[in-house]
C-alpha positions in Angstrom: 157.8 61.8 53.4 156.1 59.3 55.7 157.1 55.7 54.9 154.3 53.3 54.2 154.0 49.6 55.2 155.0 48.4 51.7 158.3 50.3 52.0 159.1 48.7 55.3 158.3 45.3 53.9 160.6 45.8 50.9 163.5 47.0 53.0 163.1 44.3 55.6 162.7 41.7 52.9 165.8 42.8 51.0 167.9 43.2 54.2 166.9 39.8 55.3 167.8 38.2 52.0 171.2 40.1 52.0 172.0 38.9 55.6 171.1 35.3 54.6 173.5 35.5 51.7 176.2 37.1 53.8 175.9 34.4 56.4 176.1 31.7 53.8 179.2 33.2 52.3 180.9 33.7 55.6 180.4 30.1 56.4 182.3 29.2 53.2 185.1 31.6 54.2 184.7 34.0 51.2 185.4 37.4 52.6 185.2 39.2 49.2 181.8 37.6 48.6 180.6 38.7 52.0 181.5 42.3 51.3 179.8 42.2 47.9 176.6 40.9 49.6 176.6 43.6 52.1 177.2 46.2 49.5 174.4 44.9 47.3 172.1 45.0 50.3 172.9 48.6 51.1 172.4 49.5 47.5 169.1 47.8 47.4 167.9 49.6 50.5 169.0 52.9 49.1 167.2 52.3 45.8 164.0 51.4 47.7 164.3 54.5 49.9 164.8 56.6 46.8 161.8 55.2 45.1 159.8 56.0 48.3 160.9 59.6 48.2 160.0 59.8 44.5 156.6 58.3 45.2 156.0 60.8 48.0 157.1 63.7 45.8 154.8 62.6 42.9 151.9 62.7 45.3 152.0 66.5 45.2 150.5 66.5 41.7 147.8 63.9 42.8 146.5 65.7 45.9 142.9 65.4 46.8 140.8 68.6 47.3 139.3 69.0 50.8 137.0 71.8 52.0 135.2 72.3 55.3 131.7 73.6 55.0 131.3 77.0 56.6 130.7 76.6 60.3 127.4 77.9 61.6 126.8 79.1 65.1 127.3 76.2 67.4 125.0 75.2 70.3 126.4 74.6 73.8 125.7 71.1 75.2 124.8 69.6 71.8 126.5 67.4 69.3 127.1 69.9 66.5 127.8 68.4 63.0 130.9 69.4 61.0 131.0 68.5 57.3 134.1 68.0 55.1 134.0 67.5 51.4 136.8 65.4 49.8 137.3 65.1 46.0 139.9 62.9 44.3 142.0 64.0 41.3 142.6 62.1 38.1 144.0 59.0 39.9 142.7 56.8 42.7 143.5 58.1 46.1 143.9 56.6 49.6 143.9 59.5 52.0 143.9 60.1 55.8 142.3 63.3 57.1 142.5 65.0 60.5 140.6 68.2 61.4 142.1 70.5 64.1 139.0 71.6 66.0 139.3 73.5 69.3 140.8 71.5 72.2 138.0 72.9 74.5 135.4 70.8 72.6 134.6 67.2 73.4 134.3 64.8 70.5 136.0 61.9 68.8 139.3 62.8 67.2 138.7 62.9 63.4 141.3 60.6 61.7 139.3 59.4 58.7 140.7 57.1 56.0 139.1 57.3 52.6 139.6 55.3 49.4 138.4 57.3 46.4 138.1 56.5 42.7 139.3 59.1 40.2 137.1 62.3 40.3 135.0 60.8 43.1 133.7 63.1 45.9 132.7 62.0 49.4 131.5 63.9 52.4 132.7 63.3 56.0 130.5 64.3 58.9 131.6 64.3 62.6 130.4 66.0 65.7 131.8 68.3 68.4 130.3 69.0 71.8 131.1 72.5 73.2 130.8 72.9 77.0 131.2 76.6 77.2 129.9 79.6 75.3 132.3 82.0 73.6 134.4 82.5 70.5 136.9 79.8 69.5 139.6 79.5 66.7 139.3 76.5 64.4 142.6 75.1 63.0 143.7 73.7 59.7 143.2 70.4 57.9 146.0 67.8 58.0 146.2 65.2 55.3 148.3 62.2 54.3 147.9 60.6 50.8 149.4 57.3 49.7 151.6 57.5 46.6 150.7 55.7 43.4 153.4 53.0 44.1 152.2 52.6 47.7 155.7 53.2 49.1 155.2 56.5 51.0 152.6 58.9 52.3 152.6 62.5 51.1 152.0 64.7 54.1 150.6 68.2 53.8 148.4 70.8 55.5 145.4 72.8 54.1 145.1 76.2 55.8 141.5 76.7 56.7 141.4 78.7 59.9 138.0 79.9 61.1 136.5 81.6 64.0 133.4 80.0 65.4 131.0 81.2 68.1 129.3 78.9 70.6 125.8 80.1 71.6 123.1 78.8 73.9 121.1 75.8 72.6 120.1 77.1 69.2 119.4 73.6 68.0 116.8 73.2 70.8 115.3 76.6 70.0 114.8 75.7 66.4 113.2 72.4 67.4 110.9 74.2 69.9 109.9 76.8 67.4 108.8 74.2 64.9 106.9 72.3 67.6 105.1 75.5 68.8 104.2 76.4 65.2 102.6 73.0 64.7 100.8 73.2 68.1 99.5 76.7 67.4 97.6 75.8 64.3 95.9 72.9 66.1 95.2 74.9 69.3 93.6 77.8 67.3 91.3 75.4 65.5 90.4 73.7 68.9 89.8 77.1 70.6 87.6 78.3 67.9 85.6 75.1 68.0 85.2 75.1 71.8 85.0 78.8 72.4 87.7 78.8 75.0 89.5 82.0 76.0 88.8 85.5 77.4 88.8 87.8 74.4 85.8 88.0 72.0 86.8 87.6 68.4 83.8 86.7 66.3 80.4 85.1 66.1 79.8 81.9 64.2 77.0 79.4 63.6 76.4 76.8 66.3 77.9 73.4 65.7 77.0 70.1 67.4 79.1 69.8 70.5 79.5 73.5 71.2 79.0 74.7 74.8 75.6 76.3 75.2 77.1 78.7 77.7 78.7 80.5 74.7 75.5 81.0 72.8 74.9 84.7 72.1 71.1 84.8 72.6 70.7 88.5 71.5 72.5 87.9 68.2 70.6 84.6 67.8 67.3 86.5 68.1 68.4 89.2 65.6 69.7 86.7 63.0 67.0 84.0 63.6 69.7 81.4 63.8 71.8 80.0 66.6 75.1 81.8 67.0 78.0 81.3 69.5 80.7 83.6 70.7 84.3 82.7 69.7 86.7 83.6 72.6 90.5 83.3 72.3 93.2 83.6 75.0 94.2 87.1 75.7 97.2 88.3 73.7 100.0 90.7 74.6 100.3 89.5 78.2 103.7 90.2 79.8 106.3 87.6 80.6 109.4 88.6 82.6 112.3 86.1 83.2 114.7 86.7 86.0 117.9 84.8 85.6 120.2 84.2 88.7 123.9 84.3 87.8 125.1 84.0 91.4 127.3 81.4 93.2 124.9 78.4 93.0 124.6 78.8 89.2 128.4 78.2 88.7 128.1 74.5 89.7 128.6 71.9 87.0 125.5 69.8 86.4 125.4 67.1 83.7 128.5 68.5 81.9 127.4 72.2 81.9 127.3 75.0 84.3 123.8 75.3 86.0 123.7 78.8 84.6 123.9 77.5 81.0 121.0 75.2 81.6 119.1 78.1 83.1 120.0 80.3 80.1 118.8 77.7 77.6 115.5 77.4 79.6 115.1 81.2 79.6 115.5 81.4 75.9 113.2 78.5 75.3 110.6 80.2 77.5 111.1 83.4 75.6 110.5 81.6 72.3 107.3 80.1 73.6 106.1 83.5 74.9 106.9 85.3 71.6 105.0 82.6 69.7 102.0 83.1 71.9 102.0 86.9 71.3 103.3 87.9 74.7 105.7 90.7 75.5 108.9 89.0 76.8 111.6 90.6 78.9 114.7 89.3 80.7 116.7 90.4 83.7 120.0 88.9 84.8 121.2 89.6 88.3 123.7 88.9 91.0 124.2 91.5 93.8 122.4 93.9 91.4 120.6 93.8 88.1 123.4 93.1 85.7 121.3 93.1 82.5 117.8 94.3 81.8 116.0 93.8 78.5 112.6 95.5 78.6 109.6 93.4 77.6 108.7 93.6 73.9 106.8 91.4 71.5 107.6 90.4 67.9 110.2 88.5 66.0 113.0 91.1 66.6 113.0 90.4 70.3 114.7 86.9 70.2 117.8 88.1 68.3 118.1 90.9 70.8 117.9 88.4 73.7 120.5 86.2 72.1 123.0 89.0 71.5 122.8 90.4 75.0 122.5 87.2 77.0 125.1 85.0 75.2 128.2 86.7 76.6 127.0 86.6 80.3 128.8 84.2 82.6 128.0 83.3 86.3 130.0 84.8 89.1 130.9 83.7 92.6 128.7 86.1 94.4 125.6 85.7 96.5 122.5 86.9 94.6 120.4 89.7 96.0 116.9 88.5 95.2 115.1 91.4 97.0 117.2 94.0 95.0 116.3 92.1 91.8 112.6 92.0 92.3 112.6 95.7 93.6 114.3 96.7 90.4 111.8 94.7 88.4 108.8 96.3 90.2 110.1 99.7 89.4 110.6 99.0 85.7 107.6 96.8 85.2 104.4 98.3 86.5 102.0 96.3 84.3 101.0 92.9 85.7 103.3 90.1 84.5 104.2 86.5 84.9 107.6 86.7 86.6 109.7 83.5 86.2 112.8 83.3 88.4 115.3 80.7 87.5 117.6 79.8 90.3 118.4 76.9 92.7 117.2 76.1 96.2 119.0 74.4 99.0 117.0 74.7 102.2 114.7 77.2 104.1 117.6 79.0 105.8 119.6 79.6 102.7 116.5 80.6 100.7 114.9 82.9 103.3 115.7 86.0 101.1 114.2 84.3 98.1 111.0 83.6 100.0 110.7 87.3 100.9 111.5 88.5 97.4 108.9 86.2 95.7 106.3 87.1 98.3 107.0 90.8 97.5 106.0 90.1 93.9 102.7 88.4 94.7 100.2 91.3 95.1 100.9 92.8 91.6 102.5 90.0 89.6 102.2 86.3 89.2 105.5 84.8 90.7 106.9 81.6 89.4 110.0 80.1 91.0 112.0 77.5 88.9 114.6 75.4 90.7 117.2 73.5 88.7 117.9 70.2 90.4 121.1 68.1 90.1 120.1 64.7 88.8 123.2 63.2 90.4 121.8 63.9 93.9 118.6 62.0 92.9 120.7 59.1 91.8 122.6 59.0 95.0 119.4 59.1 97.1 117.9 56.2 95.2 121.1 54.1 95.0 121.3 51.1 97.4 124.0 51.4 100.1 126.6 48.6 99.6 129.1 49.9 102.1 129.6 52.6 104.8 130.8 55.2 102.3 127.8 54.7 100.0 125.4 54.7 103.0 126.8 58.1 104.1 126.5 59.5 100.6 122.9 58.3 100.3 122.0 59.8 103.7 123.4 63.2 102.7 121.6 63.1 99.4 118.3 62.2 101.1 118.7 65.0 103.6 119.4 67.5 100.8 116.3 66.5 99.0 114.2 66.6 102.1 115.4 70.1 103.0 114.8 71.2 99.4 111.2 69.8 99.4 110.5 71.7 102.7 111.7 75.0 101.1 109.6 74.4 97.9 106.5 73.6 100.0 107.0 76.8 101.9 107.0 78.7 98.6 103.9 76.9 97.5 102.1 77.8 100.7 102.7 81.5 99.9 100.8 81.1 96.6 103.9 81.0 94.5 104.1 78.7 91.5 107.0 76.3 91.6 108.8 74.0 89.2 111.5 71.7 90.5 113.1 69.6 87.7 116.5 68.2 86.6 118.7 70.9 85.0 119.0 69.0 81.8 115.2 68.7 81.5 114.2 72.1 82.7 113.6 73.7 79.2 111.0 71.2 78.1 109.1 71.1 81.4 109.2 74.9 81.8 107.7 75.5 78.4 105.0 72.9 78.9 104.1 74.5 82.3 104.0 78.0 80.7 101.6 76.7 78.0 99.4 75.2 80.6 99.3 78.5 82.5 98.3 80.3 79.2 95.6 77.7 78.5 94.1 78.2 81.9 94.3 82.0 81.7 95.9 82.3 85.1 97.7 85.5 84.3 
């Protein structure tokens, strides 16, 4: 039993009245009356407490029904909704609910208070924010329901243990998949109208606005009407994503490890590649190639990528870029767009990276993606108000300058580069890939 406010009010009211009577009698020198007043006060308090216990016990037969909707796979770095369904019994109910989600998740502590009419149902939705991938145990539901007399709360627990897995950003992947599907239909119509691409697909009648360079004059002469060639971008190109899981990728950026941002970006890029008909493969490396998933096309490739990449965590080791690209060159002989997700500090620290990316250039199209820490940008642009802030800004400006020099050196060697904040890298990387596909650079 948990006493309610009304129970405290009744006890305090009765005790106050009893004390007032006792003081009045004591002032009139009536010892027997004083003892009677005190006894009646204690009796009154006992009766009220007993009624409170009865009220709490009666609450067992008036319990509400609460169920948690089965938990889907959660996405790291996202507000994931959790739904609870509450249904009252045959009597009105005032109930407090607390859900015991994993302590490792960020989110507001759910302590919801609901007032329900008889047989009424209501849904509660709250969000949790996982910061690490893995499997977590979800706890039970804890409830308090006010008795019919309003004297006490009936306190009980509903066992609803569950095991939930936190994956990379599945919510973002679903949103991206929908966006790519909508874009694909529009791009196909546009490509057919404009005749853009490299592979011949069909002949069609000339329409106003078509490029005369795509007119097929031989077919026009045979059919006695103006015909144009329809060209579409080449399909079944190869996209290989190399994911660095070394020391620099363990740093926390915007609430997540840099590796988690890179993994989200790698999967988003894989979704874009598979939607465009490319063969997509992924390699994860540190001192050696830790995981290698050969390039394949088709809808079955994404579940395979999720299953093998989700358990991987970054390690405190210096990555061996040259060993990674050497392994890739041995396993991938066909020309491919090779996207390397890592971070860059300066020319000295990234010397091995330069050599490795240059090693790819003759056969493959290398693309280096650097995940920047937005906090450094903010420090560099923040006005210095004192000596400490001035020093921090100077360090940030120097880091950015060294970074730009290193990126410029990569660009001079003919390597594609993308330098973007870690929490925006997925969107920018996918957009850049689609631009490369549209320009047929591979």
